[in-house]
DOSEMAR-971263 format. One record per residue (C-alpha): residue number from 1; residue in three letters; x, y, z; chain. Coordinates in Angstrom, 1 decimal, always signed. Example, Ala and Ser with C-alpha at 12.3 -4.5 7.8 and 13.67 -1.06 7.14 Angstrom:
% DOSEMAR-971263
(1,Ala,(+12.3,-4.5,+7.8),A),
(2,Ser,(+13.7,-1.1,+7.1),A),
% end
This chain:
% DOSEMAR-971263
(1,Ile,(+103.4,+125.1,+132.2),A),
(2,Leu,(+103.4,+121.8,+134.3),A),
(3,Ser,(+99.7,+121.7,+134.8),A),
(4,Gly,(+97.0,+120.7,+132.5),A),
(5,Ala,(+93.6,+119.7,+131.9),A),
(6,Ala,(+93.9,+116.8,+134.3),A),
(7,Asp,(+94.1,+119.9,+136.8),A),
(8,Asp,(+90.5,+121.4,+136.1),A),
(9,Pro,(+88.7,+121.5,+139.4),A),
(10,Gln,(+85.9,+119.3,+139.8),A),
(11,Gly,(+82.9,+120.2,+137.8),A),
(12,Lys,(+84.8,+122.5,+135.5),A),
(13,Ala,(+86.3,+119.9,+132.8),A),
(14,Gly,(+87.3,+122.1,+129.8),A),
(15,Val,(+88.5,+125.0,+131.4),A),
(16,Thr,(+91.8,+124.8,+131.2),A),
(17,Ser,(+91.6,+124.1,+127.5),A),
(18,Leu,(+89.4,+127.1,+127.2),A),
(19,Met,(+91.4,+129.2,+129.0),A),
(20,Ser,(+94.4,+128.3,+127.0),A),
(21,Ala,(+92.7,+129.0,+123.8),A),
(22,Met,(+91.6,+132.6,+125.3),A),
(23,Leu,(+95.6,+133.9,+125.8),A),
(24,Glu,(+95.8,+134.4,+122.3),A),
(25,Glu,(+92.4,+136.7,+121.8),A),
(26,Gly,(+93.7,+139.5,+123.7),A),
(27,Ala,(+97.0,+140.4,+125.8),A),
(28,Gly,(+98.5,+143.6,+127.1),A),
(29,Ala,(+97.6,+146.4,+125.3),A),
(30,Arg,(+96.9,+144.1,+122.0),A),
(31,Ser,(+93.0,+142.7,+121.0),A),
(32,Ser,(+92.9,+139.5,+119.2),A),
(33,Leu,(+93.1,+140.7,+115.7),A),
(34,Glu,(+96.0,+143.0,+117.0),A),
(35,Ile,(+97.8,+140.2,+118.2),A),
(36,Ser,(+97.3,+138.3,+115.0),A),
(37,Asp,(+98.2,+141.4,+112.6),A),
(38,Ala,(+101.5,+141.9,+114.5),A),
(39,Ile,(+102.7,+137.9,+114.6),A),
(40,Asp,(+101.5,+137.8,+110.7),A),
(41,Phe,(+104.0,+141.0,+110.1),A),
(42,Leu,(+106.9,+139.6,+111.9),A),
(43,Gly,(+106.7,+136.2,+109.5),A),
(44,Ala,(+105.9,+134.1,+113.0),A),
(45,Asp,(+103.7,+131.5,+114.4),A),
(46,Leu,(+102.2,+132.1,+118.0),A),
(47,Gly,(+99.9,+129.8,+119.5),A),
(48,Ala,(+98.7,+128.6,+123.1),A),
(49,Gly,(+97.1,+124.8,+124.2),A),
(50,Ser,(+97.0,+122.4,+126.7),A),
(51,Thr,(+97.0,+118.6,+127.1),A),
(52,Phe,(+95.9,+116.6,+130.1),A),
(53,Asp,(+99.3,+117.1,+131.8),A),
(54,Ser,(+100.6,+120.3,+130.4),A),
(55,Ser,(+99.9,+123.8,+128.5),A),
(56,Ala,(+102.1,+125.8,+126.5),A),
(57,Val,(+102.7,+129.2,+124.3),A),
(58,Arg,(+104.8,+128.4,+121.7),A),
(59,Leu,(+106.6,+131.2,+119.5),A),
(60,His,(+108.1,+130.3,+116.2),A),
(61,Val,(+109.7,+133.1,+114.3),A),
(62,Pro,(+112.8,+133.4,+112.5),A),
(63,Val,(+115.8,+134.7,+114.5),A),
(64,Ala,(+116.0,+138.2,+112.8),A),
(65,Arg,(+112.5,+139.1,+114.4),A),
(66,Leu,(+113.1,+137.6,+118.0),A),
(67,Ala,(+113.4,+140.8,+119.7),A),
(68,Asp,(+110.3,+142.1,+118.2),A),
(69,Ala,(+108.0,+139.0,+119.0),A),
(70,Leu,(+109.1,+138.3,+122.5),A),
(71,Pro,(+107.1,+141.0,+124.0),A),
(72,Ile,(+103.8,+139.8,+122.0),A),
(73,Met,(+104.8,+136.0,+123.4),A),
(74,Ala,(+105.1,+137.7,+127.2),A),
(75,Asp,(+101.9,+139.5,+126.7),A),
(76,Val,(+100.1,+136.7,+125.8),A),
(77,Ala,(+102.0,+134.2,+128.2),A),
(78,Leu,(+101.8,+136.8,+131.1),A),
(79,Arg,(+99.1,+139.6,+130.4),A),
(80,Pro,(+96.2,+138.1,+128.8),A),
(81,Ala,(+92.9,+139.5,+129.0),A),
(82,Phe,(+90.0,+137.1,+128.7),A),
(83,Pro,(+87.7,+139.8,+127.1),A),
(84,Ala,(+83.9,+139.1,+127.6),A),
(85,Asp,(+83.2,+139.2,+123.8),A),
(86,Glu,(+86.1,+137.0,+122.9),A),
(87,Leu,(+84.8,+134.2,+125.5),A),
(88,Glu,(+81.4,+134.3,+123.9),A),
(89,Arg,(+82.6,+134.0,+120.2),A),
(90,Val,(+85.2,+131.1,+121.3),A),
(91,Arg,(+82.5,+129.3,+123.3),A),
(92,Gln,(+80.1,+129.4,+120.8),A),
(93,Gln,(+82.4,+127.8,+118.1),A),
(94,Arg,(+83.3,+125.1,+120.6),A),
(95,Leu,(+79.6,+124.2,+121.1),A),
(96,Thr,(+79.2,+124.1,+117.4),A),
(97,Ala,(+82.1,+121.5,+117.2),A),
(98,Leu,(+80.4,+119.5,+119.8),A),
(99,Leu,(+77.3,+119.5,+118.2),A),
(100,Gln,(+78.6,+118.6,+115.1),A),
(101,Ala,(+80.5,+115.7,+116.6),A),
(102,Arg,(+77.1,+114.1,+117.9),A),
(103,Asp,(+76.7,+113.1,+114.0),A),
(104,Asp,(+80.1,+111.7,+113.6),A),
(105,Pro,(+81.0,+108.0,+114.1),A),
(106,Gly,(+84.5,+108.6,+114.8),A),
(107,Ala,(+84.0,+111.6,+117.5),A),
(108,Ile,(+81.1,+109.7,+119.1),A),
(109,Val,(+83.3,+106.8,+119.8),A),
(110,Gly,(+86.4,+108.9,+120.6),A),
(111,Gln,(+84.0,+110.1,+123.6),A),
(112,Ala,(+82.3,+107.2,+124.3),A),
(113,Phe,(+85.4,+104.9,+125.0),A),
(114,Pro,(+87.3,+107.0,+127.5),A),
(115,Arg,(+83.7,+107.9,+129.2),A),
(116,Val,(+83.0,+104.1,+129.6),A),
(117,Leu,(+86.5,+102.9,+130.7),A),
(118,Tyr,(+87.2,+105.8,+133.2),A),
(119,Gly,(+83.4,+107.0,+134.4),A),
(120,Pro,(+82.1,+110.2,+134.0),A),
(121,Ala,(+83.3,+111.6,+137.7),A),
(122,His,(+87.0,+111.0,+136.4),A),
(123,Arg,(+89.0,+113.6,+134.6),A),
(124,Tyr,(+90.1,+111.5,+131.9),A),
(125,Gly,(+86.6,+110.1,+131.5),A),
(126,Thr,(+85.4,+113.8,+129.5),A),
(127,Gly,(+87.5,+115.0,+126.6),A),
(128,Leu,(+89.9,+117.9,+126.9),A),
(129,Ala,(+87.1,+120.7,+125.9),A),
(130,Gly,(+84.6,+119.4,+128.3),A),
(131,Thr,(+81.2,+119.3,+128.0),A),
(132,Ala,(+78.4,+121.8,+126.5),A),
(133,Gln,(+77.6,+122.1,+130.2),A),
(134,Thr,(+80.8,+123.1,+131.5),A),
(135,Ile,(+81.3,+124.7,+128.3),A),
(136,Gly,(+78.0,+126.9,+128.4),A),
(137,Ala,(+79.0,+127.9,+132.0),A),
(138,Phe,(+82.1,+129.0,+132.1),A),
(139,Thr,(+83.0,+132.9,+133.1),A),
(140,Val,(+85.5,+135.6,+132.7),A),
(141,Ala,(+86.4,+135.0,+136.5),A),
(142,Asp,(+86.6,+130.9,+135.9),A),
(143,Leu,(+89.2,+131.4,+133.2),A),
(144,Arg,(+91.5,+134.0,+135.3),A),
(145,Ala,(+91.2,+131.7,+138.1),A),
(146,Gln,(+92.5,+128.4,+136.4),A),
(147,Tyr,(+95.3,+130.8,+134.9),A),
(148,Ala,(+96.5,+132.1,+138.2),A),
(149,Ser,(+96.7,+128.5,+139.6),A),
(150,Met,(+98.6,+127.2,+136.9),A),
(151,Phe,(+100.7,+130.1,+135.1),A),
(152,Arg,(+103.3,+130.6,+137.8),A),
(153,Pro,(+106.8,+130.7,+137.4),A),
(154,Ala,(+107.6,+127.9,+139.9),A),
(155,Asn,(+105.4,+125.9,+138.0),A),
(156,Ser,(+106.9,+126.7,+134.3),A),
(157,Ala,(+109.9,+126.3,+132.0),A),
(158,Leu,(+111.0,+128.4,+128.9),A),
(159,Val,(+112.7,+126.4,+126.2),A),
(160,Val,(+114.5,+128.2,+123.4),A),
(161,Val,(+115.7,+126.1,+120.2),A),
(162,Gly,(+117.4,+127.7,+117.1),A),
(163,Asp,(+120.3,+129.3,+115.8),A),
(164,Ile,(+121.2,+131.7,+119.2),A),
(165,Val,(+123.6,+131.2,+121.9),A),
(166,Pro,(+122.6,+131.9,+125.4),A),
(167,Asp,(+124.0,+135.3,+125.5),A),
(168,Thr,(+122.2,+136.7,+123.1),A),
(169,Val,(+119.1,+135.3,+124.1),A),
(170,Met,(+119.0,+135.6,+128.1),A),
(171,Pro,(+119.0,+139.5,+128.1),A),
(172,Leu,(+116.0,+139.5,+125.5),A),
(173,Leu,(+114.3,+136.6,+128.1),A),
(174,Glu,(+115.4,+138.5,+131.0),A),
(175,Ala,(+113.4,+141.7,+129.9),A),
(176,Gln,(+110.4,+140.1,+129.0),A),
(177,Phe,(+109.9,+137.5,+131.5),A),
(178,Gly,(+112.8,+138.4,+134.6),A),
(179,Ser,(+110.2,+140.3,+136.3),A),
(180,Trp,(+107.5,+137.8,+136.1),A),
(181,Arg,(+105.9,+137.0,+140.0),A),
(182,Ser,(+102.9,+135.5,+141.0),A),
(183,Gln,(+101.3,+135.1,+144.6),A),
(184,Ala,(+98.9,+132.3,+143.6),A),
(185,Ser,(+99.9,+128.6,+144.7),A),
(186,Ala,(+98.4,+125.4,+143.6),A),
(187,Ala,(+98.7,+122.0,+144.6),A),
(188,Ala,(+98.9,+119.4,+141.8),A),
(189,Val,(+95.6,+117.1,+141.5),A),
(190,Arg,(+96.3,+113.8,+141.7),A),
(191,Leu,(+93.5,+112.0,+139.9),A),
(192,Pro,(+92.0,+108.7,+141.6),A),
(193,Ala,(+93.5,+105.6,+140.5),A),
(194,Val,(+91.5,+103.4,+138.2),A),
(195,Asp,(+91.0,+99.6,+138.3),A),
(196,Pro,(+90.9,+97.9,+134.5),A),
(197,Pro,(+87.4,+96.1,+134.1),A),
(198,Ala,(+86.7,+93.4,+135.9),A),
(199,Arg,(+85.2,+91.6,+132.9),A),
(200,Arg,(+84.4,+92.2,+129.0),A),
(201,Ala,(+81.6,+94.6,+128.2),A),
(202,Val,(+80.1,+95.8,+125.3),A),
(203,Tyr,(+78.3,+99.2,+124.4),A),
(204,Ile,(+77.0,+99.9,+121.3),A),
(205,Val,(+76.2,+103.8,+120.5),A),
(206,Asp,(+73.3,+103.5,+117.7),A),
(207,Lys,(+73.7,+105.8,+114.4),A),
(208,Pro,(+71.3,+104.0,+111.8),A),
(209,Gly,(+72.5,+103.7,+108.2),A),
(210,Ala,(+76.1,+104.3,+109.1),A),
(211,Pro,(+78.4,+102.7,+106.6),A),
(212,Gln,(+80.9,+101.8,+108.6),A),
(213,Thr,(+81.2,+101.0,+112.4),A),
(214,Gln,(+83.5,+102.6,+114.9),A),
(215,Val,(+85.7,+100.1,+116.8),A),
(216,Arg,(+87.8,+101.0,+120.2),A),
(217,Ile,(+88.2,+98.2,+122.3),A),
(218,Gly,(+90.8,+99.0,+125.6),A),
(219,Thr,(+91.3,+98.6,+129.3),A),
(220,Ile,(+93.4,+101.1,+131.5),A),
(221,Gly,(+97.1,+101.5,+130.4),A),
(222,Val,(+100.4,+102.5,+131.8),A),
(223,Pro,(+101.6,+105.9,+132.9),A),
(224,Arg,(+104.4,+107.8,+131.2),A),
(225,Ser,(+106.5,+106.9,+134.1),A),
(226,Ala,(+106.2,+103.1,+133.8),A),
(227,Pro,(+109.7,+101.3,+134.2),A),
(228,Asp,(+108.4,+99.1,+131.0),A),
(229,Phe,(+107.9,+101.9,+128.6),A),
(230,Phe,(+110.3,+100.8,+126.2),A),
(231,Gln,(+109.0,+97.0,+126.2),A),
(232,Val,(+105.5,+98.5,+126.0),A),
(233,Gln,(+106.5,+100.5,+122.8),A),
(234,Gly,(+107.9,+97.5,+121.4),A),
(235,Met,(+105.1,+95.3,+122.3),A),
(236,Asn,(+102.6,+97.6,+120.7),A),
(237,Thr,(+104.7,+98.2,+117.5),A),
(238,Val,(+104.3,+94.6,+116.9),A),
(239,Leu,(+100.6,+94.4,+117.5),A),
(240,Gly,(+99.2,+97.9,+116.1),A),
(241,Gly,(+101.8,+100.6,+116.1),A),
(242,Ser,(+102.5,+100.7,+112.7),A),
(243,Phe,(+101.2,+99.8,+109.3),A),
(244,Thr,(+102.7,+96.4,+109.0),A),
(245,Ser,(+101.7,+95.5,+112.8),A),
(246,Arg,(+99.7,+92.6,+113.2),A),
(247,Leu,(+96.2,+94.5,+113.6),A),
(248,Asn,(+96.4,+96.4,+110.0),A),
(249,Met,(+98.2,+93.3,+108.1),A),
(250,Asn,(+95.4,+91.0,+109.5),A),
(251,Leu,(+92.0,+93.7,+109.2),A),
(252,Arg,(+93.0,+95.9,+106.1),A),
(253,Glu,(+95.7,+93.7,+104.5),A),
(254,Lys,(+94.4,+90.2,+104.4),A),
(255,Asn,(+90.4,+90.6,+105.3),A),
(256,Gly,(+89.8,+93.9,+103.6),A),
(257,Tyr,(+87.3,+94.9,+106.5),A),
(258,Thr,(+89.3,+98.3,+107.4),A),
(259,Tyr,(+91.1,+101.1,+105.8),A),
(260,Gly,(+93.2,+101.1,+108.9),A),
(261,Ala,(+93.4,+99.3,+112.3),A),
(262,Ser,(+96.1,+100.2,+114.9),A),
(263,Ser,(+96.6,+100.3,+118.8),A),
(264,Ser,(+98.1,+102.7,+121.2),A),
(265,Phe,(+99.0,+103.5,+125.0),A),
(266,Asp,(+98.4,+106.8,+125.4),A),
(267,Met,(+100.6,+107.3,+128.3),A),
(268,Arg,(+100.4,+110.2,+130.5),A),
(269,Ala,(+101.0,+111.7,+134.0),A),
(270,Ala,(+98.2,+109.2,+135.4),A),
(271,Ala,(+97.6,+106.1,+133.6),A),
(272,Gly,(+96.4,+106.5,+130.2),A),
(273,Pro,(+93.6,+104.1,+128.0),A),
(274,Phe,(+95.3,+101.3,+125.9),A),
(275,Ser,(+92.9,+101.0,+122.8),A),
(276,Ala,(+92.8,+98.7,+119.7),A),
(277,Ala,(+90.7,+100.8,+116.9),A),
(278,Ala,(+89.6,+101.0,+113.5),A),
(279,Gly,(+86.5,+101.7,+111.6),A),
(280,Val,(+85.0,+98.7,+109.9),A),
(281,Gln,(+82.4,+97.6,+107.0),A),
(282,Thr,(+79.1,+97.5,+108.7),A),
(283,Asp,(+78.2,+94.4,+107.2),A),
(284,Lys,(+81.6,+93.0,+108.5),A),
(285,Thr,(+81.5,+94.1,+112.0),A),
(286,Ser,(+81.5,+90.9,+113.9),A),
(287,Glu,(+83.8,+89.1,+111.5),A),
(288,Ala,(+86.6,+92.3,+112.3),A),
(289,Leu,(+85.9,+91.7,+116.2),A),
(290,Lys,(+86.4,+88.2,+115.9),A),
(291,Glu,(+89.8,+89.0,+114.4),A),
(292,Phe,(+90.8,+92.1,+116.7),A),
(293,Phe,(+90.6,+89.0,+119.6),A),
(294,Ser,(+92.6,+86.9,+117.3),A),
(295,Glu,(+95.3,+89.6,+117.8),A),
(296,Leu,(+94.5,+90.4,+121.4),A),
(297,Asn,(+95.4,+86.8,+122.1),A),
(298,Ala,(+98.1,+86.1,+119.8),A),
(299,Ile,(+100.2,+88.8,+120.9),A),
(300,Arg,(+100.3,+87.3,+124.6),A),
(301,Gln,(+102.1,+84.5,+122.6),A),
(302,Pro,(+106.0,+84.3,+122.2),A),
(303,Val,(+106.7,+87.2,+119.1),A),
(304,Pro,(+108.9,+85.3,+116.4),A),
(305,Ala,(+112.5,+87.0,+116.5),A),
(306,Asp,(+112.8,+88.6,+112.7),A),
(307,Glu,(+109.1,+89.9,+113.3),A),
(308,Leu,(+110.4,+91.5,+116.4),A),
(309,Ser,(+113.6,+92.8,+114.8),A),
(310,Arg,(+111.5,+94.6,+112.1),A),
(311,Ala,(+109.6,+96.1,+114.9),A),
(312,Arg,(+112.3,+97.5,+116.7),A),
(313,Asn,(+113.7,+98.8,+113.5),A),
(314,Tyr,(+110.8,+100.3,+112.9),A),
(315,Val,(+110.9,+102.3,+116.1),A),
(316,Ala,(+114.7,+103.1,+116.2),A),
(317,Leu,(+114.6,+104.2,+112.2),A),
(318,Arg,(+111.7,+106.8,+112.8),A),
(319,Phe,(+113.4,+108.5,+116.0),A),
(320,Pro,(+115.7,+111.0,+114.4),A),
(321,Ser,(+112.7,+112.4,+112.4),A),
(322,Gly,(+111.8,+113.5,+115.6),A),
(323,Phe,(+114.4,+115.9,+116.2),A),
(324,Glu,(+114.3,+117.6,+112.2),A),
(325,Ser,(+113.2,+120.7,+113.0),A),
(326,Thr,(+113.4,+123.3,+115.9),A),
(327,Gly,(+109.9,+122.9,+116.8),A),
(328,Asp,(+110.4,+118.9,+117.0),A),
(329,Ile,(+113.3,+119.2,+119.2),A),
(330,Ser,(+111.3,+121.9,+121.5),A),
(331,Arg,(+108.6,+119.5,+121.9),A),
(332,Arg,(+111.2,+116.7,+122.6),A),
(333,Leu,(+112.5,+118.9,+125.4),A),
(334,Glu,(+109.0,+119.7,+126.6),A),
(335,Asp,(+108.2,+116.0,+127.3),A),
(336,Ala,(+111.6,+115.5,+129.0),A),
(337,Ile,(+110.6,+118.4,+131.3),A),
(338,Val,(+106.6,+117.3,+131.6),A),
(339,Tyr,(+107.5,+113.6,+132.6),A),
(340,Arg,(+111.0,+114.3,+134.2),A),
(341,Leu,(+112.6,+112.1,+131.9),A),
(342,Pro,(+116.6,+111.3,+132.8),A),
(343,Glu,(+119.1,+113.4,+131.0),A),
(344,Asp,(+120.6,+110.3,+129.1),A),
(345,Tyr,(+117.1,+109.4,+127.9),A),
(346,Phe,(+117.6,+110.4,+124.1),A),
(347,Ala,(+121.0,+109.3,+124.1),A),
(348,Lys,(+119.9,+105.8,+125.1),A),
(349,Tyr,(+116.5,+105.7,+123.5),A),
(350,Val,(+117.6,+103.9,+120.1),A),
(351,Ala,(+119.7,+101.2,+122.4),A),
(352,Asn,(+117.0,+101.0,+124.9),A),
(353,Ile,(+114.5,+100.1,+122.0),A),
(354,Glu,(+117.1,+97.9,+120.5),A),
(355,Ala,(+117.6,+96.0,+124.1),A),
(356,Val,(+113.8,+94.8,+124.2),A),
(357,Thr,(+113.4,+91.0,+123.9),A),
(358,Ala,(+111.0,+88.5,+123.1),A),
(359,Ala,(+110.7,+87.8,+126.8),A),
(360,Asp,(+110.0,+91.3,+127.4),A),
(361,Val,(+107.4,+91.5,+124.9),A),
(362,Gln,(+105.2,+88.5,+126.1),A),
(363,Arg,(+105.7,+89.4,+129.3),A),
(364,Val,(+104.1,+93.3,+129.1),A),
(365,Ala,(+101.6,+91.9,+126.6),A),
(366,Gln,(+100.3,+89.4,+129.5),A),
(367,Lys,(+100.5,+92.3,+132.3),A),
(368,Tyr,(+98.7,+95.2,+130.4),A),
(369,Val,(+96.8,+93.3,+126.9),A),
(370,Val,(+93.9,+91.1,+128.9),A),
(371,Pro,(+91.3,+90.5,+126.5),A),
(372,Asp,(+88.7,+88.8,+128.9),A),
(373,Arg,(+88.9,+92.7,+130.9),A),
(374,Val,(+88.3,+95.0,+128.2),A),
(375,Val,(+85.8,+97.5,+127.2),A),
(376,Ile,(+84.3,+96.7,+123.8),A),
(377,Val,(+82.5,+100.3,+122.0),A),
(378,Val,(+81.0,+100.0,+118.8),A),
(379,Val,(+79.2,+103.1,+117.3),A),
(380,Gly,(+77.2,+101.8,+113.8),A),
(381,Asp,(+73.8,+101.0,+112.8),A),
(382,Arg,(+72.6,+98.6,+116.0),A),
(383,Lys,(+70.1,+96.8,+114.0),A),
(384,Ala,(+72.6,+95.6,+111.7),A),
(385,Ile,(+75.7,+94.7,+113.9),A),
(386,Glu,(+73.9,+93.4,+117.3),A),
(387,Pro,(+72.8,+90.0,+116.4),A),
(388,Gly,(+76.4,+89.4,+115.1),A),
(389,Ile,(+77.9,+90.9,+118.1),A),
(390,Arg,(+75.7,+89.1,+120.3),A),
(391,Ala,(+76.6,+86.0,+118.8),A),
(392,Leu,(+80.3,+86.0,+119.5),A),
(393,Asn,(+79.5,+85.9,+123.7),A),
(394,Leu,(+82.0,+89.0,+124.4),A),
(395,Gly,(+80.2,+89.9,+127.1),A),
(396,Thr,(+76.8,+92.0,+128.5),A),
(397,Ile,(+75.6,+94.6,+125.5),A),
(398,Thr,(+74.7,+97.7,+126.7),A),
(399,Pro,(+73.0,+100.2,+124.5),A),
(400,Leu,(+74.3,+103.8,+124.9),A),
(401,Gly,(+72.7,+107.2,+124.0),A),
(402,Ile,(+74.4,+110.2,+122.3),A),
(403,Asp,(+73.2,+112.1,+125.5),A),
(404,Glu,(+74.8,+109.5,+127.4),A),
(405,Val,(+77.8,+110.3,+125.6),A),
(406,Phe,(+78.0,+114.2,+125.4),A),
(407,Gly,(+75.3,+115.0,+127.8),A),
(408,Pro,(+72.7,+117.2,+126.5),A),
(409,Ala,(+72.8,+118.6,+123.4),A),
(410,Pro,(+74.0,+122.5,+123.5),A),
(411,Ser,(+72.2,+125.4,+122.6),A),
(412,Ile,(+74.0,+127.5,+119.9),A),
(413,Ser,(+73.4,+131.1,+120.1),A),
(414,Ser,(+72.5,+132.9,+116.9),A),
(415,Arg,(+74.4,+135.8,+117.5),A),
% end
């Protein structure tokens, strides 16, 4: 389905995620347990979910059982029931998870970083699942309305991968999906563009006694459609995209500040975040931040030929592993559909990576990695870490409370 959480209506962050999760909780004439039992009996897996850019119902089934499993999949995709009692159960699970997240530094920084970077009004500023306030307010009518606006034949694609030929599978698909009609229509949501931070700023979320400090440093990245996609891939692999990348070799292997440091560009339909990340020893927080910025500045300089060659080989040699199983191939085809990739994209992928030059890496690093225009979010023992951070003069330091990150704590039903 070519819509995702980015299409959540204003003020209803998380409705797509909850709606997708509810698809399996009763559909057609089957209850949630009956769907689960029927799928298990066939030796199959059936799941539904969403990202910011798309939603999907996925069936993985032995070829011999396809004809038996497709009607169940069709019910889930086309005839979800959204039963009220199941909604309450799933709602309480999600509220409980949010309550637990408030005590997990990794989850806290995962929520705080996009909120600071995009702001609470932008859809990317709130996690896929939404907030306790939105989750607590959703009704069956909200889920039905979001489903109707998204699950339309004109807004969907059906992908089949396996030991099966079109002449065999098409009659089965026609029988289950051929009569699918929808009167609803909805224009795709266009998320507002967000400028990178004007200046560097630090945000600290206090977790007294935390043995580690969670660090995220980043800015607005690039959309999946960026013309310099391959150049960015090459640059980020050198910086923090593999175990032997600069960030990990510095912070982990050389200095022993962390179990692992990395960087990534989360490329979405609109520009997702770029971030460098690690969980570091509390008493090495300022030293780790210093090394982060040393590497963020260094990647803007010319990259040695042998280092770039290793990075290109790492990406190129890993590429075939993304096509090992039928599920892997299906996911690659989903990406091609959702992001409208060229038909020869996969065929030319390795050649395009191998064509990335040192000049390309320096150009995109200077364009997208600007250490003076990033936000720095740290979650840890503020009393222990703030003096060292302040001494680095990285920028204005702003304390953030847990409620500023997550909103008020959810109320959990005792049922």
